[in-house]
C-alpha positions, 0 to 999 in steps of 0.5 A: 500500499502506498503512503499516500493511500494509507495517509487516505485511509486515516480520517483527518481530525485536526490536531491540536496546536504543539508550541514553537511548533505550529500545527502538524501536518494532517497526514498526522491525523491522530484525533482518537488518541487524545481520548485514554489522555483526557481520561487520565486528566479527568480522573487526576491520574498520576503522571506515571499513569500517562505513560501506559498509552504509549507503552501500550501503542508501542506494544501492539505495533503501531506505526511511529507516526501513530507512536510519535502523535501519542508522546506528543499528545502525552506531553501536551496532557502532562502539562495541562495537569501540571497546570491544573494542579497548581491551579489547585495548589495555588487555589489551596494557598490562597485558602489557607491565606484567606483563613489565616486573614479570617483568622486574624480578623478575628483575632482572640488568642494570639497563640491560636493564630500563630499555631494555624498559621505554623500548621498552615505552612507545614501543610501546603509545603509537607514539610516535617516540621515548621517552627515560628521564632520571635526576637527578644530585644531585652536579651538580644536574641531569638527564641522559639514561641510555636512548633509543629511536628517537632519531637526534640524537647532541646529543640523546642527550646532553642535560642539563636543569638544574633546571626547564629544558626541559619534562624539567626542570620534571617533575623539580623539580616531581614532576608529569607535564607534556604539550605538544601542540607544544614549541616553543610552549608558553610553559610551559617554560624554553627555554634554547638547548641544550635547544632545539637537542638537541629541535629535532635530533630533531625533536620536536614533542609531548612527555609526561614523567611524573616517576620517583618513590621516596617523595617523591623524584624519581629521574628522568622517563620520556618519549614523543614525537612527530615531528608534534602530538599530544594524548596521552589520559589513559590514555596518561598514566596508562601512562606513569606505570605505567612510570615506577613499574616504572623507579623500582622497577627501579632502587630494586632494582638501587641495592638489589642494588649496596649488598648487593653492596657490602656482601657484597663488604665482608663478605668483605673483612672475613671475610678480613681477620678470619680475617688477623687471627684468625691474628695475633691467635693468634700475638700471643696465643701469644707473650704466654702465652709470655712471661707463662710466661717471666716466671713461671718466671724466664726471662731476655732470651735466653728471651724472643728465642728464644720471639718468633722462634717466634713470628714465624718469624724470627730474634731477637736481644738485643743490648747498646745499643752494638751496636745501629745507634745512630740506629735505636735511638733512633728506636725509643726516642722513638717508642716503637715498632720501626722498620724498619732496612734488613731487620732491625726495631729494638725498643728495650729502655727504661726511662724514658730509660735504653737497656739494649739493643735486640731485632732481628728480622733479616730480616723486612722485610715485618712486620705491624702486629700482629706488629709489637705483637707486637715491641714488647711482647717489648722491653718485658717484656725491659726488665721482667726486666732491670730486676727482675733488676737489682733482685733483684741490687741486692738481693742484692748488699746482702744479701750485703753485709751478712753480710760485714760483720757476720762483719768487725764483730760480735762477739757474732754467733750461727754458727747464724744466719750459717751460715743466712743464709750457706745462703741465698745459697748460701755455706758458710762452714764451707768454706775462704775466702779474704779479698781487698781490691781498690781501684781505680787508675784517677784520677778526674776528680772525686768525682762520677766516683770515686763512680761508679767505686766502684759499678761495682766494688762491681756488679762484685764483688758479681756475682763473688761471687754466682756464686762462691758468696761475699760482698762488700761496700764498705768503705775505699774498695774493695771486700772479698770473701770467696771459697771456695777451690777443692782444689787453688787457691792464694791467690795465684792467686785473688787475681790472677784476681779483679784481672784479672775486675775490671779487665775489668769496670769497664775500670780496673786493680784491685788485690787483695791476699788473706790466707792462706786461713781455715777455720771463720769463725764459730768465732772472732769475729776470723777474718774480720777478721784475714783483712781486715786481712791483705789489705790489708796485701798490698793496701798492698805492691802498691801500695808495690811499684808493681804496680798491677792486679796480685794476691798473697797474703800468702805472696807477700811474706815478710818483705817484707810485715812491712816495708812493711806498716802494721802488723807481723803477726809471728806470721803470719809466722813461723807462714807461714814455720816453721809446717809444722816447728814443728808437726812438732817438737810432734808428734813431739818432734823437734828438726828447728827446732833443727838448722835454727837451727844449720845456719844458724847454721854457715854451711849446713854439715852437718859443722859443724852436727854437731859444734854438735850433737853427732850424727851427720853423716847425723842432720843430712842427715836432718834437712834432707831431712826440712825440705825436705819440710816447707818446700819444695825451695827453702827453700835458696834465697836469699831462702827461706833469709834468711826462715826465718833470719828467721822463726827470729830472730822465733821464737826471741824470741817464744818461748824453745826448750824445752831438752829433751834430743836429740831424734829425726830 
């Protein structure tokens, strides 16, 4: 059979285009030769199965052209198979990358995501082992974080220094490295610890890809086999993609950790702010209360009460002597409240002078802001005390100046004096007593004596202010002008004043008082004369050995005339016989003449009636009237002596008016 005939008997089927060779000649029609290879492609047969159709054709003795056509189709089928496997592999890789990205998007546990990355890298590359290491900036090396397929404990605990081994070199250079046989590769620095770990694991071929955050290497992702292997470029790129996802996972986890930490810090800050807000509100409240107290002139105990309500405790003001000395001194030195047992002590000080302390009772757990509140209250207390002291000193000066004006000025205006006294809540038209006070204690030196005098003046000024009177320092002591209450006597007032001042200055204080005086602005010398009388009583007390006592002129009778430096005869006569003289002047009676005759006749009514030429009943009636005027004890020896002396002085100073018989 001719060649042309053979060609005509074969059906002409367009053959596939062979790349680089064009369409085959029509005389090599082999359409039916594609069928077995299509079946192999359809069922995904192995590459070895594609040899069977060619081998079978040769065994059957088919023409060479037929066998060549089968070879051509086999090669095309294998190429198609390779393309299909590549697509399937890329689809699997993309699916794994997608799943990893999905895991990353829902990141909850960083270790779980990293394990998934390592597992998928190992599965897709078909390696025996995959693992991931992270850099440790503090130690300057890299350590194993996740392993998959590893069986050697020493390998799982490896730490690689920068530049050591394949992983150390990747971490140092930020470039991927691959080796077909690790132990024969001299590009890496082999160290005993690393080589021992790799040998324990049995690894031969290793691929390492850096985990990058920006330009910084944070770790390495590895794929390794226990046999020699060549890693293709696509596999290296795939591991690089997984490494990028791992780096993103780590970065996301770090951001989440930082966010959680920031949120936790914000929550703690919010709690602190809320707590501080409450404390600040309390501090603001106590500030407002303290400001209100200062403006309305509150006292130290008002401050303590206000702070007690704010701090929910008991705050008391105590004198410096009553506070714990060591804690008080520590508070003054530090300028802060200090704890003393279960209490807190805040010194109330002005410079180096301790004025007292604020004590918070039974409150050991004191908040720092509340502590500052207590300290602020102590400062306000010291300011109030200083202000009160300044005000008291100013008032003492004003009261002293007014009293000095009453004692010394002769050409004063009564109206202006009354207005000045009214501003000090003093009434110069009321009945007053002038008192002279003097210290009796012996001073060690001049400074101590001056200090004692200042204390006496301060105590007298305080007493005068509380009694609506006046006080001034004078003649080495103090003079006071105090109102006399109804039913009170000058003697009682003098004794009370001596006790009060003595207690205040802790030394004996002697007080002499004048007789009650009225209308202080009526006569220029009223207060001065009363002060002179008070000083004579003071001198009499000292001469009689009665230091620390108080007495008035009426208590001495004629002894006052004998003991005093000046003789107040008119005053003595007036105090002793004044009521009788005044009665005779008003009624025109002769009680004074009868009284004189009664003593001249030896206090005998019978002899007195003969001397006066009146009936004895008249004498009895007149003496009864004298008793009502001078008191029931007028015939006692002491009173009788004073009355006789006063009668004699009255006769000398004012001769009796020779008048006729008087009326009883």
